[in-house]
C-alpha positions as CSV (number, residue, x, y, z in Angstrom):
1,M,0.0,0.0,0.0
2,A,1.4,3.4,-1.1
3,E,2.7,5.7,1.6
4,P,0.4,8.6,2.1
5,I,1.9,12.0,1.0
6,S,1.1,15.5,2.1
7,L,-1.1,17.8,0.1
8,E,1.9,20.0,-0.8
9,E,3.9,17.0,-2.2
10,A,0.9,16.0,-4.3
11,K,0.7,19.5,-5.8
12,K,4.4,19.4,-6.6
13,A,4.1,16.0,-8.4
14,R,1.2,17.3,-10.4
15,R,3.1,20.4,-11.5
16,R,6.1,18.3,-12.5
17,K,3.9,16.0,-14.6
18,A,2.0,18.9,-16.2
19,R,5.1,21.2,-16.7
20,S,6.6,18.9,-19.4
21,D,7.7,21.2,-22.3
22,D,6.0,24.5,-21.8
23,G,3.0,23.2,-20.0
24,M,2.0,20.8,-22.7
25,T,0.1,17.7,-21.6
26,P,2.8,15.0,-21.7
27,Q,0.5,12.4,-23.0
28,D,0.2,14.0,-26.4
29,Q,2.6,16.8,-27.1
30,D,1.0,17.7,-30.5
31,G,-2.6,17.3,-29.4
32,N,-5.2,15.0,-30.8
33,D,-6.4,17.1,-33.8
34,D,-5.6,15.6,-37.2
35,T,-7.4,18.2,-39.3
36,P,-5.2,20.3,-41.6
37,C,-3.7,23.5,-40.4
38,P,-5.9,26.4,-41.7
39,V,-2.7,28.5,-42.2
40,T,-0.8,27.6,-45.4
41,P,3.1,27.5,-45.1
42,L,4.8,28.8,-48.2
43,G,8.5,28.3,-47.3
44,Y,11.4,29.9,-45.7
45,A,14.2,32.3,-46.8
46,D,16.8,34.6,-45.1
47,G,15.7,33.6,-41.6
48,K,12.1,34.4,-42.3
49,F,9.0,32.3,-42.7
50,W,6.2,32.9,-45.2
51,F,2.6,31.9,-44.9
52,L,-0.9,32.5,-46.2
53,N,-2.9,33.4,-43.1
54,I,-6.2,31.8,-42.3
55,K,-7.9,34.3,-44.7
56,G,-5.4,33.7,-47.5
57,E,-3.3,36.9,-47.0
58,K,0.4,36.6,-47.5
59,R,2.4,37.1,-44.3
60,C,6.2,37.0,-43.5
61,L,7.3,36.4,-39.9
62,T,10.6,36.0,-38.2
63,A,11.5,33.3,-35.6
64,R,11.1,35.9,-32.8
65,Q,7.6,36.8,-34.1
66,L,6.6,33.2,-34.2
67,G,7.4,33.1,-30.4
68,S,4.8,35.8,-29.8
69,R,1.3,34.8,-28.8
70,A,-0.1,38.0,-30.5
71,E,1.6,37.2,-33.8
72,I,0.3,33.7,-33.9
73,A,-3.1,34.9,-33.0
74,A,-2.9,37.4,-35.9
75,L,-1.8,34.6,-38.3
76,F,-5.0,32.7,-37.4
77,M,-7.0,36.0,-37.3
78,G,-8.2,35.2,-33.8
79,E,-9.8,31.9,-34.9
80,M,-7.8,29.8,-32.3
81,D,-9.9,26.7,-31.9
82,W,-7.5,24.6,-34.1
83,V,-4.4,25.9,-32.3
84,K,-5.9,25.3,-28.9
85,R,-6.8,21.7,-29.7
86,K,-3.5,21.0,-31.4
87,F,-1.2,22.6,-28.8
88,E,-3.3,22.5,-25.6
89,A,-1.6,23.7,-22.5
90,V,-2.5,23.2,-18.9
91,D,-2.0,25.1,-15.7
92,A,-0.3,23.8,-12.5
93,E,-3.6,22.2,-11.5
94,G,-3.8,20.3,-14.8
95,M,-6.6,22.5,-16.2
96,P,-6.5,23.8,-19.8
97,R,-4.9,27.3,-20.1
98,G,-4.9,28.1,-23.8
99,F,-2.1,26.9,-26.1
100,S,1.6,26.5,-26.0
101,V,3.2,29.4,-27.9
102,A,6.6,27.6,-28.2
103,R,5.1,24.4,-29.6
104,A,2.9,26.3,-32.0
105,G,5.8,28.4,-33.3
106,E,8.0,25.3,-33.7
107,Y,5.3,23.6,-35.6
108,L,4.8,26.5,-38.0
109,M,8.6,26.8,-38.6
110,N,8.8,23.1,-39.3
111,A,5.9,23.3,-41.7
112,C,7.7,26.1,-43.6
113,G,10.8,23.9,-43.7
114,G,8.8,21.1,-45.2
115,A,7.4,23.5,-47.9
116,G,11.0,24.4,-49.0
117,M,12.8,27.6,-49.9
118,Y,10.6,30.5,-50.6
119,G,11.4,32.4,-53.9
120,D,10.2,33.4,-57.3
121,H,9.1,29.8,-58.0
122,V,6.3,30.3,-55.5
123,I,3.7,32.1,-57.6
124,I,1.4,34.3,-55.5
125,R,-1.6,35.6,-57.5
126,R,-3.3,38.9,-56.6
127,P,-6.7,39.9,-58.0
128,G,-7.3,39.6,-61.7
129,V,-7.9,37.0,-64.3
130,W,-5.2,34.3,-64.6
131,A,-4.6,31.2,-66.6
132,G,-5.1,27.8,-64.9
133,D,-2.9,24.8,-65.6
134,D,-5.3,23.9,-68.5
135,G,-5.1,27.5,-69.9
136,R,-8.6,28.4,-68.9
137,P,-9.3,31.6,-67.1
138,I,-9.5,31.8,-63.3
139,A,-11.1,35.0,-62.0
140,H,-9.5,36.1,-58.7
141,C,-11.9,38.6,-57.1
142,G,-10.1,39.2,-53.9
143,D,-11.8,37.0,-51.3
144,A,-13.0,34.4,-53.9
145,I,-12.0,32.8,-57.1
146,F,-14.2,31.6,-60.0
147,I,-13.4,28.6,-62.1
148,A,-15.8,27.6,-64.8
149,G,-18.7,29.2,-62.8
150,E,-17.7,27.5,-59.5
151,K,-17.0,29.9,-56.6
152,R,-14.2,29.0,-54.2
153,A,-12.7,30.8,-51.3
154,A,-9.4,32.6,-51.9
155,G,-6.2,31.3,-50.2
156,V,-6.2,28.1,-52.2
157,K,-3.3,26.5,-54.2
158,I,-4.1,25.4,-57.8
159,G,-1.2,23.8,-59.5
160,N,1.8,26.0,-58.8
161,Q,-0.3,29.1,-58.2
162,I,-1.5,30.4,-54.8
163,F,-4.4,32.7,-55.0
164,A,-3.8,35.0,-52.0
165,S,-6.7,36.7,-50.3
166,A,-7.2,40.4,-50.9
167,A,-9.9,43.1,-50.6
168,R,-13.1,42.0,-52.3
169,M,-13.6,43.1,-55.9
170,P,-16.7,42.8,-58.1
171,Y,-17.8,39.2,-58.9
172,P,-19.0,37.9,-62.3
173,A,-22.7,37.1,-62.4
174,L,-23.9,33.6,-61.7
175,E,-25.6,33.6,-65.1
176,A,-24.0,35.0,-68.3
177,A,-25.7,37.9,-70.0
178,P,-27.5,37.1,-73.3
179,A,-25.9,38.3,-76.5
180,D,-28.5,41.1,-77.0
181,V,-27.0,43.0,-74.0
182,A,-23.7,43.5,-75.8
183,Q,-25.5,44.1,-79.1
184,G,-27.5,46.9,-77.4
185,L,-24.2,48.5,-76.2
186,L,-22.9,48.2,-79.7
187,S,-25.9,50.0,-81.1
188,D,-25.4,52.7,-78.4
189,M,-21.9,53.3,-79.6
190,A,-22.8,53.5,-83.3
191,R,-25.7,55.9,-82.5
192,L,-24.1,58.3,-80.0
193,W,-20.5,58.6,-81.2
194,T,-19.2,59.7,-84.7
195,F,-16.5,57.4,-85.8
196,R,-14.1,58.2,-88.7
197,D,-13.9,54.6,-89.8
198,D,-16.6,52.0,-90.4
199,G,-16.5,49.2,-87.9
200,A,-15.0,51.2,-85.1
201,E,-17.8,50.2,-82.7
202,I,-16.9,46.5,-83.3
203,I,-13.3,47.3,-82.5
204,A,-14.3,49.1,-79.3
205,L,-16.5,46.3,-78.0
206,G,-13.9,43.7,-79.0
207,L,-11.2,45.4,-77.1
208,V,-13.2,44.9,-73.9
209,G,-14.3,41.4,-74.8
210,Q,-10.7,40.2,-75.1
211,A,-9.5,42.3,-72.2
212,Y,-11.6,40.3,-69.7
213,Y,-9.3,37.4,-70.1
214,A,-6.1,39.3,-69.1
215,A,-3.4,36.8,-68.3
216,A,-5.3,33.9,-69.8
217,L,-4.4,35.1,-73.3
218,S,-1.0,34.9,-74.9
219,W,-1.7,38.1,-76.9
220,R,-3.6,41.0,-75.4
221,A,-4.7,43.8,-77.8
222,N,-4.6,47.5,-76.8
223,G,-6.6,50.4,-78.0
224,F,-6.2,54.2,-78.4
225,I,-9.2,56.5,-78.7
226,S,-8.2,59.7,-80.5
227,G,-10.1,62.8,-81.6
228,A,-10.6,66.5,-81.3
229,S,-12.0,68.1,-78.1
230,N,-15.7,67.6,-77.6
231,S,-15.7,64.4,-79.7
232,G,-16.7,62.2,-76.7
233,K,-13.3,60.4,-76.1
234,S,-13.6,60.4,-72.3
235,Q,-17.3,59.2,-72.5
236,L,-16.4,56.4,-74.8
237,L,-13.5,55.4,-72.6
238,G,-15.9,55.6,-69.6
239,L,-18.3,53.3,-71.3
240,L,-15.6,50.7,-72.0
241,N,-14.3,50.9,-68.5
242,A,-17.8,50.5,-67.1
243,M,-18.1,47.2,-68.9
244,A,-15.1,45.8,-67.0
245,P,-15.9,45.1,-63.3
246,I,-12.2,44.3,-62.5
247,S,-10.1,47.1,-64.0
248,H,-7.9,50.1,-63.2
249,Y,-8.8,53.6,-64.3
250,S,-6.8,56.9,-64.2
251,N,-7.1,60.3,-65.9
252,D,-3.7,61.5,-64.8
253,T,-1.0,58.9,-64.5
254,T,2.7,58.3,-65.1
255,K,4.6,55.2,-66.0
256,A,5.6,54.7,-62.3
257,G,2.1,55.4,-61.2
258,I,0.4,52.8,-63.3
259,E,3.1,50.2,-62.5
260,G,2.4,50.7,-58.8
261,A,-1.4,50.7,-59.2
262,V,-1.6,47.4,-61.1
263,D,1.5,45.7,-59.8
264,G,0.9,41.9,-59.6
265,R,-2.7,42.2,-60.9
266,A,-4.0,40.9,-64.2
267,M,-6.6,43.3,-65.4
268,P,-7.3,45.9,-68.1
269,S,-6.2,49.5,-67.6
270,F,-8.1,52.5,-68.9
271,I,-6.1,55.8,-69.1
272,D,-7.8,59.1,-70.0
273,E,-5.9,62.2,-71.2
274,S,-2.9,60.0,-71.6
275,S,-0.8,62.3,-73.7
276,D,-2.5,65.6,-73.3
277,R,-0.8,66.9,-70.2
278,G,2.6,67.4,-71.6
279,A,4.4,65.4,-68.9
280,A,7.8,63.9,-69.8
281,D,6.6,60.7,-68.2
282,G,3.3,60.7,-70.2
283,A,1.9,58.4,-72.8
284,A,5.1,58.0,-74.7
285,A,6.8,56.6,-71.6
286,L,3.8,54.2,-71.1
287,L,4.2,52.6,-74.5
288,D,7.1,50.4,-73.5
289,V,5.2,49.2,-70.4
290,V,2.2,48.4,-72.6
291,L,4.5,46.5,-75.0
292,A,5.7,44.1,-72.4
293,A,2.4,43.8,-70.6
294,S,0.6,42.8,-73.8
295,S,1.9,39.3,-74.5
296,G,3.1,36.2,-72.8
297,S,3.5,36.5,-69.0
298,G,3.6,40.3,-69.1
299,T,6.2,42.6,-67.8
300,K,8.4,41.7,-64.8
301,K,10.8,44.4,-63.7
302,H,13.4,44.2,-60.9
303,R,14.1,47.4,-59.0
304,G,16.6,48.0,-56.2
305,T,15.3,49.2,-52.8
306,A,16.9,51.6,-50.3
307,D,17.8,48.7,-48.0
308,G,19.7,46.8,-50.7
309,G,16.9,44.5,-51.5
310,V,15.1,43.9,-54.8
311,R,11.5,44.8,-55.6
312,V,9.7,43.0,-58.5
313,V,7.1,45.0,-60.5
314,E,4.7,43.0,-62.6
315,M,2.1,44.2,-65.0
316,I,-0.1,42.1,-67.3
317,G,-3.3,43.1,-69.2
318,S,-4.6,45.2,-72.0
319,V,-4.4,49.0,-71.9
320,I,-6.9,51.3,-73.6
321,M,-6.0,55.0,-73.7
322,A,-7.7,58.2,-74.8
323,S,-6.3,61.6,-75.8
324,I,-6.5,64.2,-78.5
325,S,-3.7,62.5,-80.5
326,P,-1.6,59.3,-80.0
327,P,2.0,59.7,-78.9
328,P,4.8,58.9,-81.4
329,M,4.9,55.2,-81.9
330,Q,7.6,52.9,-83.2
331,A,6.7,49.9,-85.3
332,Q,6.6,47.5,-82.3
333,H,4.2,49.8,-80.5
334,R,1.9,50.4,-83.5
335,S,1.3,46.7,-84.0
336,R,0.0,46.5,-80.5
337,F,-2.6,49.3,-80.8
338,S,-5.8,49.7,-82.7
339,I,-6.6,53.4,-83.1
340,I,-10.2,54.5,-82.9
341,E,-10.6,58.0,-84.3
342,L,-13.6,60.1,-83.2
343,L,-15.1,63.1,-85.1
344,R,-17.0,66.0,-83.6
345,P,-20.8,65.4,-83.7
346,P,-22.8,67.5,-86.1
347,A,-23.5,71.1,-85.1
348,G,-26.3,71.4,-82.5
349,A,-26.1,67.7,-81.4
350,D,-25.8,67.1,-77.7
351,N,-25.4,63.5,-76.8
352,L,-23.9,63.9,-73.3
353,E,-27.0,62.8,-71.4
354,P,-27.6,59.7,-73.6
355,M,-23.9,58.8,-73.4
356,Q,-24.1,58.9,-69.6
357,A,-27.2,56.7,-69.7
358,A,-25.3,54.3,-71.9
359,I,-22.5,54.2,-69.4
360,A,-24.9,53.4,-66.6
361,R,-26.4,50.5,-68.7
362,A,-22.9,49.2,-69.3
363,K,-22.1,49.3,-65.6
364,A,-25.2,47.4,-64.7
365,A,-24.5,44.8,-67.4
366,A,-20.8,44.4,-66.5
367,P,-21.1,41.4,-64.2
368,G,-23.2,39.5,-66.7
369,L,-20.8,40.4,-69.6
370,F,-17.8,39.4,-67.5
371,A,-19.5,36.0,-66.8
372,R,-20.3,35.6,-70.5
373,A,-16.7,36.0,-71.4
374,L,-15.4,33.8,-68.6
375,Y,-17.8,31.0,-69.4
376,G,-17.4,31.4,-73.2
377,F,-13.7,30.9,-73.4
378,D,-14.1,27.9,-75.8
379,R,-16.2,30.1,-78.1
380,Y,-13.5,32.8,-77.9
381,N,-10.8,30.3,-79.1
382,A,-13.0,28.9,-81.9
383,A,-13.8,32.4,-83.1
384,L,-10.1,33.5,-82.9
385,A,-9.1,30.6,-85.3
386,R,-11.8,31.5,-87.7
387,F,-11.1,35.2,-87.7
388,R,-7.4,34.8,-88.3
389,L,-8.2,32.9,-91.5
390,A,-10.7,35.6,-92.6
391,L,-8.2,38.4,-91.8
392,G,-5.5,36.6,-93.8
393,R,-7.8,36.6,-96.9
394,E,-8.2,40.4,-96.4
395,G,-4.4,40.8,-96.8
396,C,-3.7,41.1,-93.1
397,V,-0.1,40.1,-92.1
398,A,0.5,37.7,-89.3
399,R,1.4,40.3,-86.7
400,E,-1.9,42.1,-87.4
401,M,-3.8,38.9,-87.2
402,D,-2.8,38.6,-83.6
403,Q,-4.1,42.1,-82.8
404,L,-7.3,42.1,-84.8
405,G,-8.0,38.4,-84.3
406,A,-8.1,38.9,-80.6
407,I,-10.3,41.9,-80.9
408,L,-12.8,40.3,-83.3
409,A,-12.9,37.1,-81.1
410,G,-13.6,39.4,-78.1
411,Y,-16.4,41.1,-80.0
412,W,-17.9,37.7,-81.1
413,V,-17.9,36.1,-77.6
414,L,-19.9,39.0,-76.2
415,A,-22.3,39.7,-79.1
416,H,-22.9,36.3,-80.6
417,D,-23.6,32.6,-79.7
418,G,-21.8,29.6,-81.0
419,A,-18.8,29.8,-83.3
420,P,-18.7,32.0,-86.4
421,G,-19.1,30.3,-89.8
422,E,-16.7,31.0,-92.6
423,D,-19.0,33.5,-94.3
424,E,-19.8,35.3,-91.0
425,A,-16.1,35.7,-90.2
426,A,-15.4,37.0,-93.6
427,G,-18.2,39.5,-93.4
428,I,-17.1,40.9,-90.0
429,A,-13.5,41.0,-91.2
430,G,-14.7,43.1,-94.2
431,D,-16.7,45.4,-91.8
432,I,-13.4,46.4,-90.1
433,R,-11.3,46.7,-93.3
434,A,-10.3,50.2,-92.4
435,F,-8.3,48.9,-89.5
436,I,-6.4,46.2,-91.5
437,R,-2.9,47.3,-92.4
438,G,-1.2,45.4,-95.2
439,A,2.5,44.5,-95.5
440,D,3.3,47.7,-97.4
441,E,1.8,50.0,-94.8
442,M,3.5,48.1,-92.0
443,A,6.8,48.3,-93.7
444,E,6.6,52.1,-93.6
445,D,6.5,51.9,-89.8
446,D,9.6,49.8,-89.6
447,G,12.6,51.3,-87.9
448,P,14.9,51.3,-91.1
449,Q,12.3,53.1,-93.1
450,L,11.6,55.6,-90.3
451,V,15.4,56.3,-89.9
452,L,15.8,56.7,-93.6
453,M,12.9,59.1,-93.9
454,K,14.2,61.1,-91.0
455,L,17.6,61.4,-92.8
456,L,16.2,62.2,-96.2
457,T,13.8,64.9,-94.9
458,H,16.5,66.6,-92.8
459,V,17.2,70.2,-94.0
460,V,20.8,71.2,-94.7
461,Q,22.5,74.5,-95.5
462,L,23.7,74.7,-99.1
463,D,27.3,75.6,-100.1
464,R,28.2,79.1,-98.6
465,S,24.7,80.5,-98.8
466,T,21.6,81.0,-96.6
467,D,19.6,78.7,-98.9
468,T,18.6,75.3,-97.5
469,D,17.1,72.1,-98.9
470,T,16.4,68.6,-97.8
471,V,19.0,65.9,-97.9
472,A,16.9,64.0,-100.4
473,R,16.9,66.9,-102.8
474,V,20.6,67.4,-102.5
475,I,21.2,63.7,-103.2
476,E,19.0,63.9,-106.2
477,A,21.1,66.9,-107.5
478,A,24.3,65.0,-106.8
479,M,23.2,62.0,-108.8
480,A,21.6,63.7,-111.8
481,P,23.6,65.3,-114.6
482,R,21.8,68.6,-114.1
483,T,21.6,71.6,-111.9
484,F,18.9,72.4,-109.3
485,E,15.5,73.6,-110.6
486,P,15.3,77.2,-111.8
487,G,15.6,79.7,-109.0
488,E,17.8,77.4,-106.9
489,T,21.6,77.5,-106.7
490,G,24.3,74.9,-107.2
491,D,25.3,72.1,-109.5
492,I,26.4,68.5,-109.2
493,A,29.8,69.3,-107.7
494,R,28.3,71.7,-105.2
495,A,25.7,69.2,-104.1
496,R,28.4,66.6,-103.5
497,R,30.4,69.0,-101.3
498,V,27.3,69.7,-99.3
499,L,26.7,66.0,-98.7
500,E,30.4,65.4,-97.9
501,R,30.3,68.0,-95.2
502,F,27.3,66.2,-93.8
503,G,29.1,62.9,-93.8
504,V,27.7,61.4,-97.1
505,R,29.4,60.6,-100.3
506,A,27.4,60.3,-103.5
507,V,28.5,57.6,-106.0
508,R,26.9,57.6,-109.5
509,A,26.5,54.6,-111.7
510,D,28.8,56.1,-114.3
511,D,31.5,57.2,-111.8
512,K,34.6,55.2,-112.8
513,D,37.7,56.9,-111.5
514,G,38.2,59.2,-108.6
515,D,40.5,62.3,-108.4
516,T,43.5,60.0,-108.0
517,G,42.7,57.9,-110.9
518,K,41.7,54.9,-108.7
519,P,38.3,53.2,-109.2
520,V,35.5,54.7,-107.2
521,P,34.8,52.4,-104.2
522,R,31.4,50.8,-104.3
523,L,29.6,47.7,-102.9
524,G,26.7,47.6,-105.3
525,Q,25.7,48.3,-108.9
526,G,24.1,51.6,-109.9
527,N,23.9,54.8,-107.8
528,G,24.6,54.6,-104.1
529,L,25.9,56.4,-101.0
530,W,28.7,56.0,-98.6
531,I,27.8,57.1,-95.1
532,N,30.3,58.0,-92.4
533,P,28.7,56.7,-89.2
534,R,31.0,58.9,-87.0
535,A,30.1,62.2,-88.8
536,E,28.9,64.6,-86.2
537,P,26.4,66.4,-88.4
538,L,24.8,63.1,-89.3
539,R,24.7,61.9,-85.6
540,K,23.0,65.2,-84.6
541,V,20.1,64.4,-86.9
542,F,19.0,61.6,-84.5
543,M,19.9,63.2,-81.3
544,G,17.0,63.2,-78.8
545,T,15.0,60.8,-81.0
546,P,14.4,57.1,-80.3
547,Y,17.3,56.4,-82.6
548,D,19.9,58.4,-80.6
549,G,23.5,57.1,-80.2
550,E,24.2,54.1,-82.4
551,R,20.6,53.0,-82.9
552,W,20.1,54.9,-86.1
553,L,23.1,53.0,-87.6
554,F,21.8,49.6,-86.6
555,E,18.5,50.4,-88.3
556,I,20.2,51.6,-91.5
557,L,22.2,48.3,-91.5
558,R,18.9,46.4,-91.7
559,L,18.1,47.8,-95.1
560,P,18.6,45.2,-97.9
561,S,21.5,46.9,-99.7
562,A,23.4,48.1,-96.6
563,R,27.0,46.9,-96.3
564,R,30.0,47.8,-94.1
565,S,33.3,48.6,-95.9
566,K,36.2,46.4,-95.1
567,S,38.7,49.1,-95.9
568,S,38.7,52.9,-95.5
569,V,36.6,55.1,-97.7
570,R,37.3,58.8,-98.2
571,I,34.2,61.0,-97.6
572,G,35.2,64.6,-98.1
573,S,38.5,65.1,-96.2
574,V,37.9,62.2,-93.8
575,S,38.9,58.6,-94.4
576,G,37.5,55.6,-92.4
577,K,35.2,52.7,-92.4
578,A,31.8,53.5,-93.9
579,V,28.4,52.0,-94.8
580,W,27.3,51.5,-98.4
581,L,23.6,52.1,-99.3
582,S,22.2,51.5,-102.8
583,W,20.0,54.1,-104.5
584,D,17.1,51.6,-104.7
585,D,16.6,51.8,-100.9
586,I,16.8,55.5,-101.0
587,S,14.6,56.1,-104.0
588,G,12.0,53.7,-102.5
589,A,11.8,55.7,-99.3
590,D,11.7,59.0,-101.3
591,D,8.8,57.7,-103.3
592,G,7.0,56.7,-100.1
């Protein structure tokens, strides 16, 4: 029979038994709860531990913070039932007294260790429309995601993507809007706005239709609404923006501003007055951002921070701008934009109130249109394939098929049911013929042609006079066996001296011997030019343009006849390596 002990000794024994490891019950250090932890461990890096909290929000905690009761409670957003069951603690009398902070912190650190290193391979998705593993769109609306009409809570992991919780954004409707809703908005645009080109309302509706998909598309088309004051640009942009429940809108932004506003989000952006405020960081600076955001996985920029770290800026989605006139565009920008030109309404017409009513209808219809696009992704892809074929028959080049094909497929998925037939696709492609640019028109926008045109239209001073003329006219005079037109001064020799001071040597087809009796250097038959790429007057032509520095030379070298000399060529009083350019390239640009 056991010896009786005093009450004090019994209490000490109980405390020893219950004190095992931070007050945890010694029978089951990790509790009896086998349900999954409602907090999602993401990994560890640099002595820190990354999680999605119980609501799906991304959190980063240090080991010291994981030893804090308040930080753990914040991680579980005060919903502590699971923690208390898993890590139950008792007091000296063996009664439950909350949870063991140490054991909970160790568990969470261990769970992050099991998840592996945290880095760029862990894809955290913020609100927007993303592509699932099967390529279909997933609409992330902040506190919920929508997949094929099914609503799920945010904070879930699908494939290698984690849809972190964020502030709630508008949901798509449970039922898709019928086609006549989009057709009504199409009629509103055709009735209330005066477009320069036929089919512009189709382009406008299609821009929004394809913009719904954001990151789910490999090519995202962009638009520019242009026109004189009082033509309704802002109202049309407002109508298109009202159709998009998840979007970003600004009427006064900069490149840095829009990057910060939509960083990490996949959604369309609507920018009003984008090039009318004269800011150096205006629409022209936005074009490069748009260029990267419009295809593939969008733009991902790395920026250093004040503490020596790295901040990643991501942007993905279509951009639709509006201003009196588009900013200067290079060929790579132009192929990404469809320009809608508005005209002033007839005298006495006042459509402001009907326009505002149309915007209100678009806003009310937006959830249903959003759902129509999300649930009609298969129809979009079927329409895209059909429209690409139809655009090709209209003389559209492949790069323009991407742009206009996406727009027409976006129009179709909103305004029609099923897939377009061959005749239907051909008819709609014909309706927007004014927006189709052929190979010849696109070639004029290429860098080499733009550089050559800039060079040929540059005005130079003639030999020892106050008279001036374009480089193209001086070249023409140097090549032809005649003087300038009546009333102008100079002859062939004088024109050649003007060119040589500029850094250009004219070589005629019948030039055989130079001043020294040696054959005239040439790298092609017929008339041509030698260009000194180091000539200061020539370099100044491109100073302050997109072709500053050596870029103009790289573009010139892309012309078919351009060749670098292997030996020195004399141009005026200067000898050195030069670039040959045949007259066919020059005369073609001059004719253009």
